[in-house]
MARKOL-379809 format. One record per atom (N, C-alpha, C, CB): x, y, z; residue in three letters. Coordinates in pm, whole numbers, plus 50000, padded with zeros to 5 digits. Glycine has a CB too. Example, Ala and Ser with C-alpha at 12.3 -4.5 7.8 and 13.67 -1.06 7.14 Angstrom:
<nutis>
513194943150780ala 512304955050780ala 513204967050780ala 511314955350905ala 512854977550708ser 513674989450714ser 512905000350787ser 514084994050572ser 
</nutis>
This chain:
<nutis>
281882573703979met 283292571403956met 283982583903901met 283482559703860met 283332590703808gln 283942602703751gln 284152613503856gln 283072608003638gln 283222615103945ile 283342625404048ile 284552622704135ile 282072626104134ile 284792610204171asn 285962606804251asn 287252610004176asn 285932592104290asn 287292607004047leu 288472610303967leu 288682625403961leu 288342604603827leu 287622632803949ile 287732647303945ile 288262652604077ile 286382653703912ile 287722647504187glu 288182652004317glu 289642648604338glu 287332645904427glu 290042636804296ile 291442632804308ile 292302641904222ile 291642618004268ile 291882644404098phe 292642652904008phe 292732667104062phe 292022652903868phe 291592672504103asp 291542686304152asp 292342687904280asp 290092690704175asp 292072679604377gly 292722680904506gly 294142675804507gly 291952673804610gly 294352664004449gly 295662657704455gly 296732665004378gly 295572643904405gly 296452668404254leu 297432675204170leu 297752689004223leu 296942676104027leu 296722696604253met 296962710104303met 297642709704439met 295632717804312met 297272700304525asn 297932699304654asn 299382695104640asn 297192689404743asn 299672686104546ala 301052682004523ala 301892693704471ala 301102670304423ala 301342701404379glu 302052713104327glu 302282723304439glu 301262719604212glu 301242725904516arg 301362735404629arg 302382730604729arg 300002737404698arg 302362717804759ser 303282712204857ser 304732713804809ser 302972697304882ser 304982710404683gln 306332711904627gln 306762726504628gln 306392706304484gln 305872735404587leu 306192749704589leu 306442754504731leu 305052757804526leu 305652749804824tyr 305822753704964tyr 307222750105013tyr 304752747005052tyr 307632737504989tyr 308942733105038tyr 310082740204964tyr 309072718105022tyr 309912742904838thr 310922750604765thr 310992764804821thr 310602750904613thr 309832770704847gly 309792784204906gly 310442784705042gly 308372789004916gly 310192774605124val 310812774005257val 312322772705243val 310242762105340val 312762764005152phe 314202762505128phe 314832775805088phe 314452752005017phe 314202782804993leu 314742795604948leu 314722805905061leu 313942800804828leu 313622806505134his 313502816005244his 314602813805347his 312122814705311his 314772801305390val 315782798005491val 317192800605437val 315642783405536val 317422797405311ser 318742799505251ser 319102814305243ser 318802793305112ser 318172822505194phe 318432836805188phe 318562842805328phe 317322844005109phe 317812837605423gln 317902842405561gln 319272838805620gln 316772836405647gln 319782827005590ala 321112823105637ala 322182832305577ala 321412808405601ala 322032835605451ile 322972845005387ile 322882858605455ile 322672846305234ile 321652863105479gln 321452876105546gln 322102876105684gln 319932879305558gln 321912865505760asn 322502864605894asn 324032864705888asn 322012852005966asn 324592857705789ala 326052857405774ala 326602871005736ala 326452847005670ala 325892878005647val 326342891405608val 326212900905727val 325502896705487val 325132900105801ala 324912908905917ala 325942906306026ala 323502906905972ala 326362893906043ala 327312890406148ala 328762893306108ala 327172875806183ala 328972897105985ser 330322900005936ser 330952911106019ser 330302903905787ser 332242909606048ala 332952919606128ala 333282932206049ala 334232913606183ala 333112931705919asn 333412943505836asn 332382954405859asn 333442939605687asn 332782966805834gly 331872978205850gly 330872978905736gly 332662991205857gly 329912987805750asp 328852989405649asp 329382994305515asp 327812998905699asp 330523001005515asp 331023006605389asp 331932997005313asp 331773019305417asp 332212985305371thr 333062975705301thr 332242967905199thr 333732966005401thr 332882963505092pro 332152955804991pro 331572943005048pro 333062952604874pro 330452939304995cys 329792926905034cys 330622915204983cys 328332926304977cys 330632904305056trp 331472892905022trp 330722881304958trp 332162888005145trp 329472883204920leu 328662872204868leu 329332865104751leu 327312877404825leu 329172852204749asp 329672843704640asp 328692844604524asp 329852828804688asp 329122850204413ala 328242852404298ala 327742839204240ala 328972860304191ala 328542828804246gln 328122815804191gln 326992809904276gln 329322806004185gln 327102810804407met 326032805804494met 324772814104475met 326482806204643met 324942827204467leu 323802836004447leu 323132833404312leu 324242850704457leu 323922830404212ser 323382827004080ser 322542814304085ser 324512825403979ser 323012804404161met 322252792004177met 320922794804249met 323072781504256met 320972803004351met 319762806404427met 318792814304338met 320122814704553met 319312823104256tyr 318492831004164tyr 317792821904063tyr 319372841504090tyr 318522812104010gly 317932802603917gly 316822794503981gly 318992793303862gly 317032790204104glu 316012782504176glu 314792791304205glu 316592776804307glu 315032803704237leu 313932813204262leu 313122815504134leu 314492826604315leu 313792816904021gln 313092818603894gln 312282806103857gln 314102821803783gln 312842794303881arg 312132781903854arg 310892780803943arg 313052769703876arg 311042784404067cys 309912784104161cys 308832793904114cys 310382787704305cys 309232805404065arg 308272815404016arg 307502809903896arg 309002828503978arg 308192803203806cys 307512797303689cys 306512786703731cys 308542791303592cys 306882778403826glu 305982767903872glu 304812773303953glu 306752757903955glu 304942785304004ala 303872791504084ala 302882799203997ala 304472800804189ala 303052798903866ala 302182806603777ala 300702804303800ala 302512803303635ala 300232792103830pro 298802790303852pro 298272796903980pro 298492775603857pro 299172800604069phe 298782806504196phe 299102821504194phe 299512799504314phe 298112829504156arg 298302843804130arg 298982851204245arg 296972850104101arg 298442850204366glu 298992857704478glu 300412853304511glu 298112856204601glu 300662840404505val 301992835104532val 302972840104427val 301962819604536val 302582839604301ser 303492843704194ser 303792858604200ser 302902840204057ser 302862866704248gln 303142881004264gln 304232883304368gln 301852888704304gln 304172875904479his 305222877104581his 306552872304525his 304852869104707his 306522861404450leu 307752856104393leu 308322865404285leu 307512842204334leu 307462872304212asp 307932882404116asp 308782892904187asp 306742889104043asp 308302897304301thr 309032907404379thr 310382902004425thr 308202912004502thr 310392889704474ala 311642883604519ala 312622882004403ala 311372869904585ala 312122877604288val 312982875904169val 313552889404127val 312172869604052val 312732899804128tyr 313182913104090tyr 314342917704180tyr 312012923204098tyr 314162916604310his 315202921204403his 316442912304398his 314652921604546his 316262899604373cys 317422890804358cys 318192894504231cys 316972875904352cys 317472898204126gly 318132902804003gly 318932915504026gly 317102905203894gly 318382924704105leu 319112936904140leu 320372933604220leu 318222946504221leu 320242924404313leu 321402920204392leu 322452913604303leu 320982910604504leu 322002905004213met 322922898304121met 323662908304031met 322152888204034met 322972918803991ala 323582928603902ala 324722936103970ala 322532938603853ala 324692936304102gln 325702944004176gln 326712935304250gln 325022953104274gln 326572922404241cys 327472913204312cys 328482907204215cys 326662901904382cys 329612903204263pro 330122904604399pro 330912917404418pro 330992892804433pro 330892922304534gly 331752933304575gly 331412947104526gly 333072930404533gly 330322948904452ala 330022962204398ala 329042969904486ala 329442960804258ala 328622964304595leu 327732971404684leu 328192969304827leu 326272966704666leu 327802978804913asn 328232977705052asn 327322968405130asn 328262991505118asn 327742965405251arg 327012955705333arg 325592960205363arg 327762953305463arg 325402973005389arg 324072978105421arg 323112976305304arg 324152993005460arg 323552979405184leu 322712977705065leu 322472962905035leu 323362984604944leu 323462954705059cys 323312940205041cys 322222935005136cys 324672932805067cys 322272939305262leu 321252935205359leu 319872940205320leu 321612940405499leu 319802952005263his 318522957405215his 317942948405105his 318712972005162his 318772944805008his 318302936104899his 317892922404953his 319402934504793his 318652916905045leu 318312903905101leu 316982904505176leu 319432899105195leu 316752915305250ala 315462916805319ala 314322918105218ala 315492929105412ala 314592924905106ala 313572926605001ala 313292913504928ala 314022937304901ala 314182903804937ile 313962890504880ile 313232881804983ile 315312883904838ile 313662882505107ile 313132873905213ile 311672877005244ile 313972875405338ile 311302889605251thr 309932893305287thr 308892887305192thr 309792908405289thr 309022889005060pro 308022882704972pro 308092867404971pro 308192887904830pro 309282861704995leu 309372847105005leu 308582842205126leu 310852842605016leu 308682849605235lys 307912846105355lys 306412847105327lys 308312855305474lys 305992857405256glu 304582859005221glu 304112847705128glu 304362872705153glu 304952844105032ala 304582833404938ala 304412820205011ala 305652832004829ala 305332816805101thr 305202804205174thr 304002804605268thr 306472801205254thr 303712816205322ser 302522817605407ser 301252815105325ser 302472831705472ser 301202820505203gln 300062818205114gln 299932803505079gln 300212826604986gln 301052797105052leu 301032782905016leu 300642774005133leu 302392778704962leu 300902778505254ala 300552770705373ala 299082772205410ala 301412774905490ala 298412782205353ser 297002784505384ser 296132774005315ser 296572798705342ser 294862772505357pro 293972762805292pro 293892765105141pro 292582763505353pro 293732754505065ala 293762754904918ala 292722764404861ala 293542741204862ala 291572765504923gly 290512773804868gly 290822788604867gly 289272771604945gly 291802792804947arg 292112807004955arg 293002811604841arg 292772810105086arg 293612802304768ile 294482805904655ile 293742802804526ile 295842798304662ile 293482812904447ala 292792810804320ala 293782806404214ala 292062823704274ala 293532795404153ala 294412790604046ala 294102798203919ala 294242775304024ala 295092803803860asp 295122812503742asp 293942821803730asp 295202804103621asp 293452826503842gly 292492837503843gly 291052834103820gly 292882846903746gly 290712824503736ser 289312822803700ser 288702809903754ser 289172823003551ser 289282798603724ser 288692786003768ser 289782776003799ser 287742780303660ser 289462766403885thr 290422756103919thr 290442745503810thr 290102749904055thr 291422736903816val 291522725903720val 290272717203731val 292802717503745val 289852714503853gly 288662706203874gly 287412712403817gly 288462703704021gly 287272725703831gln 286102732503774gln 286112731403622gln 286072747303816gln 287272733103561arg 287362732003415arg 287092717703371arg 288742736703365arg 287592707803446leu 287352693803414leu 285882690303430leu 288212684803501leu 285242695203536arg 283822692703555arg 283012698503440arg 283352698603689arg 283372710503395tyr 282682716803283tyr 282872708303156tyr 283202731103261tyr 284102704003132trp 284412696103013trp 283642682903014trp 285922693603004trp 283502676803133leu 282782664003144leu 281282665903152leu 283272656403265leu 280832678403165gly 279412681303173gly 278782678203306gly 278702673903068gly 279562679103411leu 279042676203546leu 278652688803621leu 280082668503628leu 
</nutis>
């Protein structure tokens, strides 16, 4: 009976966390990609100020930071999200209107690429992502229970 509980705890909880992170990552990836496409399709030249809505970008930045915090147990995923958060912070520091379209597109690409990598990592089999570097929750629980 204990082994079944451990397997449920190890697999179920970690899979639920991964699943939620995956869908949040996909949402963020698609949202930033939509922003990038809208900026790229703009009729304005490269030297005109970017038109991004700072309030929308602030909401996206907050969601990205929350996703990064929740990804802490997944080392490789959190490293990609750190990069995305960093570049989103740089974009936020210069928005709205303080940077040109070309630089805005550069920052958006620098956010989208690590988001794509993070979601790819989350979509991979569970065994390929090490939880907090040393041991999984199930391994720690098995040790604690003496199994």
